[in-house]
A tleap script that builds the chain and sets N, CA, C and O, in Angstrom:
source leaprc.protein.ff14SB
mol = sequence {
  NMET PHE GLU LYS VAL LEU TYR LYS ILE VAL
  ILE ILE LEU PRO TYR ILE LEU LEU ALA LEU
  SER PHE ILE SER LEU ILE LEU GLY VAL VAL
  LYS LYS SER SER LYS GLU PRO CYS LYS LYS
  TYR PHE ILE LEU SER ALA ALA SER ILE ILE
  LEU GLY ILE ILE ILE PHE PHE ILE PRO MET
  ILE ILE ILE ILE ASN SER MET CGLY
}
set mol.1.N position { -17.185 -6.237 -17.256 }
set mol.1.CA position { -15.789 -6.030 -17.631 }
set mol.1.C position { -15.089 -5.096 -16.635 }
set mol.1.O position { -13.998 -5.382 -16.142 }
set mol.2.N position { -15.754 -3.978 -16.362 }
set mol.2.CA position { -15.160 -3.003 -15.443 }
set mol.2.C position { -15.049 -3.570 -14.036 }
set mol.2.O position { -14.093 -3.287 -13.315 }
set mol.3.N position { -16.045 -4.379 -13.649 }
set mol.3.CA position { -16.026 -4.947 -12.301 }
set mol.3.C position { -14.903 -5.954 -12.132 }
set mol.3.O position { -14.320 -6.052 -11.052 }
set mol.4.N position { -14.586 -6.712 -13.194 }
set mol.4.CA position { -13.484 -7.675 -13.105 }
set mol.4.C position { -12.154 -6.961 -12.914 }
set mol.4.O position { -11.311 -7.405 -12.135 }
set mol.5.N position { -11.969 -5.852 -13.629 }
set mol.5.CA position { -10.744 -5.060 -13.467 }
set mol.5.C position { -10.685 -4.476 -12.067 }
set mol.5.O position { -9.619 -4.434 -11.453 }
set mol.6.N position { -11.822 -4.027 -11.561 }
set mol.6.CA position { -11.885 -3.453 -10.220 }
set mol.6.C position { -11.558 -4.501 -9.161 }
set mol.6.O position { -10.864 -4.211 -8.187 }
set mol.7.N position { -12.062 -5.725 -9.356 }
set mol.7.CA position { -11.736 -6.798 -8.418 }
set mol.7.C position { -10.244 -7.095 -8.421 }
set mol.7.O position { -9.656 -7.319 -7.363 }
set mol.8.N position { -9.621 -7.098 -9.604 }
set mol.8.CA position { -8.184 -7.364 -9.682 }
set mol.8.C position { -7.385 -6.257 -9.003 }
set mol.8.O position { -6.385 -6.525 -8.337 }
set mol.9.N position { -7.831 -5.013 -9.172 }
set mol.9.CA position { -7.147 -3.894 -8.509 }
set mol.9.C position { -7.274 -4.031 -6.997 }
set mol.9.O position { -6.308 -3.815 -6.266 }
set mol.10.N position { -8.467 -4.391 -6.532 }
set mol.10.CA position { -8.694 -4.538 -5.092 }
set mol.10.C position { -7.835 -5.654 -4.524 }
set mol.10.O position { -7.317 -5.534 -3.414 }
set mol.11.N position { -7.678 -6.741 -5.277 }
set mol.11.CA position { -6.942 -7.888 -4.754 }
set mol.11.C position { -5.435 -7.679 -4.823 }
set mol.11.O position { -4.740 -7.963 -3.847 }
set mol.12.N position { -4.908 -7.193 -5.940 }
set mol.12.CA position { -3.461 -7.203 -6.172 }
set mol.12.C position { -2.754 -5.963 -5.629 }
set mol.12.O position { -1.717 -6.091 -4.977 }
set mol.13.N position { -3.281 -4.786 -5.877 }
set mol.13.CA position { -2.541 -3.552 -5.588 }
set mol.13.C position { -2.238 -3.324 -4.110 }
set mol.13.O position { -1.124 -2.902 -3.800 }
set mol.14.N position { -3.157 -3.576 -3.182 }
set mol.14.CA position { -2.777 -3.377 -1.771 }
set mol.14.C position { -1.636 -4.272 -1.310 }
set mol.14.O position { -0.823 -3.870 -0.478 }
set mol.15.N position { -1.576 -5.491 -1.854 }
set mol.15.CA position { -0.478 -6.380 -1.472 }
set mol.15.C position { 0.855 -5.886 -2.016 }
set mol.15.O position { 1.885 -6.019 -1.356 }
set mol.16.N position { 0.838 -5.318 -3.219 }
set mol.16.CA position { 2.065 -4.741 -3.776 }
set mol.16.C position { 2.524 -3.571 -2.918 }
set mol.16.O position { 3.710 -3.447 -2.612 }
set mol.17.N position { 1.587 -2.716 -2.529 }
set mol.17.CA position { 1.951 -1.571 -1.692 }
set mol.17.C position { 2.397 -2.009 -0.303 }
set mol.17.O position { 3.274 -1.384 0.294 }
set mol.18.N position { 1.802 -3.072 0.212 }
set mol.18.CA position { 2.228 -3.585 1.513 }
set mol.18.C position { 3.641 -4.151 1.435 }
set mol.18.O position { 4.446 -3.952 2.345 }
set mol.19.N position { 3.940 -4.857 0.347 }
set mol.19.CA position { 5.298 -5.373 0.157 }
set mol.19.C position { 6.292 -4.227 0.020 }
set mol.19.O position { 7.394 -4.289 0.565 }
set mol.20.N position { 5.904 -3.180 -0.709 }
set mol.20.CA position { 6.767 -2.008 -0.851 }
set mol.20.C position { 7.007 -1.343 0.496 }
set mol.20.O position { 8.112 -0.874 0.769 }
set mol.21.N position { 5.983 -1.299 1.339 }
set mol.21.CA position { 6.152 -0.672 2.650 }
set mol.21.C position { 7.100 -1.474 3.529 }
set mol.21.O position { 7.917 -0.895 4.245 }
set mol.22.N position { 7.001 -2.806 3.483 }
set mol.22.CA position { 7.913 -3.615 4.281 }
set mol.22.C position { 9.347 -3.504 3.772 }
set mol.22.O position { 10.285 -3.454 4.568 }
set mol.23.N position { 9.522 -3.466 2.454 }
set mol.23.CA position { 10.870 -3.316 1.894 }
set mol.23.C position { 11.466 -1.976 2.300 }
set mol.23.O position { 12.628 -1.905 2.700 }
set mol.24.N position { 10.669 -0.909 2.200 }
set mol.24.CA position { 11.189 0.404 2.567 }
set mol.24.C position { 11.425 0.515 4.067 }
set mol.24.O position { 12.338 1.216 4.502 }
set mol.25.N position { 10.604 -0.175 4.863 }
set mol.25.CA position { 10.818 -0.181 6.308 }
set mol.25.C position { 12.108 -0.907 6.656 }
set mol.25.O position { 12.862 -0.454 7.518 }
set mol.26.N position { 12.369 -2.030 5.994 }
set mol.26.CA position { 13.614 -2.766 6.225 }
set mol.26.C position { 14.812 -1.934 5.785 }
set mol.26.O position { 15.827 -1.892 6.481 }
set mol.27.N position { 14.703 -1.274 4.634 }
set mol.27.CA position { 15.797 -0.411 4.173 }
set mol.27.C position { 16.035 0.741 5.143 }
set mol.27.O position { 17.177 1.135 5.383 }
set mol.28.N position { 14.946 1.280 5.699 }
set mol.28.CA position { 15.095 2.354 6.675 }
set mol.28.C position { 15.797 1.896 7.932 }
set mol.28.O position { 16.611 2.630 8.492 }
set mol.29.N position { 15.490 0.687 8.385 }
set mol.29.CA position { 16.150 0.149 9.574 }
set mol.29.C position { 17.622 -0.125 9.283 }
set mol.29.O position { 18.485 0.153 10.116 }
set mol.30.N position { 17.911 -0.670 8.099 }
set mol.30.CA position { 19.305 -0.952 7.734 }
set mol.30.C position { 20.099 0.343 7.609 }
set mol.30.O position { 21.228 0.429 8.091 }
set mol.31.N position { 19.518 1.342 6.970 }
set mol.31.CA position { 20.223 2.619 6.818 }
set mol.31.C position { 20.375 3.326 8.162 }
set mol.31.O position { 21.374 4.006 8.398 }
set mol.32.N position { 19.386 3.165 9.044 }
set mol.32.CA position { 19.474 3.819 10.346 }
set mol.32.C position { 20.576 3.190 11.187 }
set mol.32.O position { 21.235 3.879 11.966 }
set mol.33.N position { 20.779 1.880 11.032 }
set mol.33.CA position { 21.823 1.222 11.807 }
set mol.33.C position { 23.211 1.587 11.296 }
set mol.33.O position { 24.202 1.369 11.992 }
set mol.34.N position { 23.293 2.141 10.084 }
set mol.34.CA position { 24.588 2.569 9.559 }
set mol.34.C position { 24.860 4.041 9.875 }
set mol.34.O position { 25.644 4.693 9.186 }
set mol.35.N position { 24.215 4.555 10.910 }
set mol.35.CA position { 24.414 5.912 11.448 }
set mol.35.C position { 24.032 7.010 10.459 }
set mol.35.O position { 24.550 8.123 10.544 }
set mol.36.N position { 23.142 6.713 9.534 }
set mol.36.CA position { 22.618 7.733 8.630 }
set mol.36.C position { 21.114 7.838 8.862 }
set mol.36.O position { 20.395 6.853 8.696 }
set mol.37.N position { 20.635 9.008 9.241 }
set mol.37.CA position { 19.185 9.131 9.419 }
set mol.37.C position { 18.477 9.182 8.064 }
set mol.37.O position { 18.568 10.184 7.354 }
set mol.38.N position { 17.791 8.131 7.713 }
set mol.38.CA position { 17.083 8.070 6.433 }
set mol.38.C position { 15.587 8.065 6.697 }
set mol.38.O position { 14.968 7.012 6.844 }
set mol.39.N position { 15.024 9.253 6.753 }
set mol.39.CA position { 13.593 9.357 7.003 }
set mol.39.C position { 12.782 9.071 5.752 }
set mol.39.O position { 11.589 8.782 5.837 }
set mol.40.N position { 13.429 9.150 4.576 }
set mol.40.CA position { 12.664 8.959 3.346 }
set mol.40.C position { 12.120 7.539 3.240 }
set mol.40.O position { 11.052 7.335 2.662 }
set mol.41.N position { 12.829 6.558 3.784 }
set mol.41.CA position { 12.322 5.188 3.733 }
set mol.41.C position { 11.121 5.013 4.650 }
set mol.41.O position { 10.173 4.305 4.312 }
set mol.42.N position { 11.162 5.661 5.814 }
set mol.42.CA position { 10.023 5.574 6.721 }
set mol.42.C position { 8.818 6.328 6.164 }
set mol.42.O position { 7.680 5.889 6.326 }
set mol.43.N position { 9.070 7.465 5.505 }
set mol.43.CA position { 7.978 8.212 4.879 }
set mol.43.C position { 7.379 7.402 3.735 }
set mol.43.O position { 6.159 7.361 3.575 }
set mol.44.N position { 8.235 6.755 2.938 }
set mol.44.CA position { 7.753 5.904 1.847 }
set mol.44.C position { 6.944 4.730 2.384 }
set mol.44.O position { 5.938 4.339 1.793 }
set mol.45.N position { 7.387 4.174 3.501 }
set mol.45.CA position { 6.667 3.062 4.120 }
set mol.45.C position { 5.286 3.500 4.595 }
set mol.45.O position { 4.291 2.821 4.339 }
set mol.46.N position { 5.228 4.622 5.278 }
set mol.46.CA position { 3.940 5.116 5.773 }
set mol.46.C position { 3.013 5.488 4.622 }
set mol.46.O position { 1.815 5.209 4.669 }
set mol.47.N position { 3.566 6.116 3.592 }
set mol.47.CA position { 2.742 6.514 2.450 }
set mol.47.C position { 2.190 5.301 1.711 }
set mol.47.O position { 1.038 5.310 1.278 }
set mol.48.N position { 2.999 4.267 1.566 }
set mol.48.CA position { 2.504 3.091 0.845 }
set mol.48.C position { 1.471 2.324 1.664 }
set mol.48.O position { 0.554 1.732 1.095 }
set mol.49.N position { 1.605 2.326 2.993 }
set mol.49.CA position { 0.575 1.694 3.826 }
set mol.49.C position { -0.740 2.460 3.718 }
set mol.49.O position { -1.803 1.853 3.586 }
set mol.50.N position { -0.671 3.784 3.772 }
set mol.50.CA position { -1.884 4.604 3.662 }
set mol.50.C position { -2.528 4.429 2.293 }
set mol.50.O position { -3.748 4.295 2.193 }
set mol.51.N position { -1.709 4.428 1.229 }
set mol.51.CA position { -2.257 4.223 -0.112 }
set mol.51.C position { -2.872 2.839 -0.261 }
set mol.51.O position { -3.902 2.680 -0.916 }
set mol.52.N position { -2.244 1.842 0.343 }
set mol.52.CA position { -2.808 0.499 0.294 }
set mol.52.C position { -4.164 0.424 0.962 }
set mol.52.O position { -5.074 -0.232 0.456 }
set mol.53.N position { -4.303 1.092 2.094 }
set mol.53.CA position { -5.592 1.104 2.790 }
set mol.53.C position { -6.642 1.835 1.958 }
set mol.53.O position { -7.776 1.372 1.834 }
set mol.54.N position { -6.261 2.976 1.388 }
set mol.54.CA position { -7.208 3.747 0.574 }
set mol.54.C position { -7.618 2.956 -0.662 }
set mol.54.O position { -8.801 2.884 -0.993 }
set mol.55.N position { -6.647 2.365 -1.340 }
set mol.55.CA position { -6.950 1.628 -2.564 }
set mol.55.C position { -7.756 0.372 -2.255 }
set mol.55.O position { -8.516 -0.094 -3.104 }
set mol.56.N position { -7.606 -0.178 -1.066 }
set mol.56.CA position { -8.385 -1.363 -0.708 }
set mol.56.C position { -9.822 -1.005 -0.357 }
set mol.56.O position { -10.746 -1.703 -0.772 }
set mol.57.N position { -10.027 0.068 0.397 }
set mol.57.CA position { -11.357 0.334 0.919 }
set mol.57.C position { -12.263 1.094 -0.036 }
set mol.57.O position { -13.472 0.861 -0.031 }
set mol.58.N position { -11.729 1.997 -0.858 }
set mol.58.CA position { -12.591 2.767 -1.764 }
set mol.58.C position { -13.285 1.870 -2.793 }
set mol.58.O position { -14.498 1.990 -2.965 }
set mol.59.N position { -12.566 0.974 -3.486 }
set mol.59.CA position { -13.303 0.086 -4.405 }
set mol.59.C position { -14.257 -0.862 -3.687 }
set mol.59.O position { -15.291 -1.227 -4.247 }
set mol.60.N position { -13.934 -1.269 -2.460 }
set mol.60.CA position { -14.854 -2.121 -1.715 }
set mol.60.C position { -16.159 -1.385 -1.428 }
set mol.60.O position { -17.237 -1.971 -1.523 }
set mol.61.N position { -16.068 -0.115 -1.080 }
set mol.61.CA position { -17.273 0.681 -0.834 }
set mol.61.C position { -18.078 0.820 -2.118 }
set mol.61.O position { -19.306 0.734 -2.095 }
set mol.62.N position { -17.389 1.036 -3.244 }
set mol.62.CA position { -18.077 1.160 -4.532 }
set mol.62.C position { -18.772 -0.151 -4.892 }
set mol.62.O position { -19.910 -0.145 -5.361 }
set mol.63.N position { -18.085 -1.277 -4.672 }
set mol.63.CA position { -18.678 -2.578 -4.997 }
set mol.63.C position { -19.885 -2.863 -4.103 }
set mol.63.O position { -20.908 -3.352 -4.583 }
set mol.64.N position { -19.774 -2.564 -2.819 }
set mol.64.CA position { -20.895 -2.805 -1.900 }
set mol.64.C position { -22.084 -1.918 -2.256 }
set mol.64.O position { -23.229 -2.367 -2.200 }
set mol.65.N position { -21.823 -0.662 -2.622 }
set mol.65.CA position { -22.916 0.235 -2.994 }
set mol.65.C position { -23.568 -0.180 -4.308 }
set mol.65.O position { -24.775 -0.007 -4.478 }
set mol.66.N position { -22.782 -0.726 -5.242 }
set mol.66.CA position { -23.373 -1.135 -6.515 }
set mol.66.C position { -24.193 -2.417 -6.368 }
set mol.66.O position { -25.101 -2.663 -7.162 }
set mol.67.N position { -23.885 -3.227 -5.367 }
set mol.67.CA position { -24.666 -4.450 -5.147 }
set mol.67.C position { -26.021 -4.142 -4.506 }
set mol.67.O position { -27.028 -4.765 -4.841 }
set mol.68.N position { -26.037 -3.190 -3.596 }
set mol.68.CA position { -27.267 -2.916 -2.861 }
set mol.68.C position { -28.028 -1.815 -3.474 }
set mol.68.O position { -29.095 -1.452 -2.979 }
savepdb mol mol.pdb
quit
């Protein structure tokens, strides 16, 4: 039961965070072109990419360790 939930988290959540990072990156570019420096969108983009990588790799390590 727990492993099925873990697999769903591994599959779905990084893609959601990646989509959020692209949306915030696009918003940052749009806001930057309107002569307003909006660093919060770029920070949100970087943070969501980092969280996506962490959320993807930590459960994978746990799953690989539990198999072997």
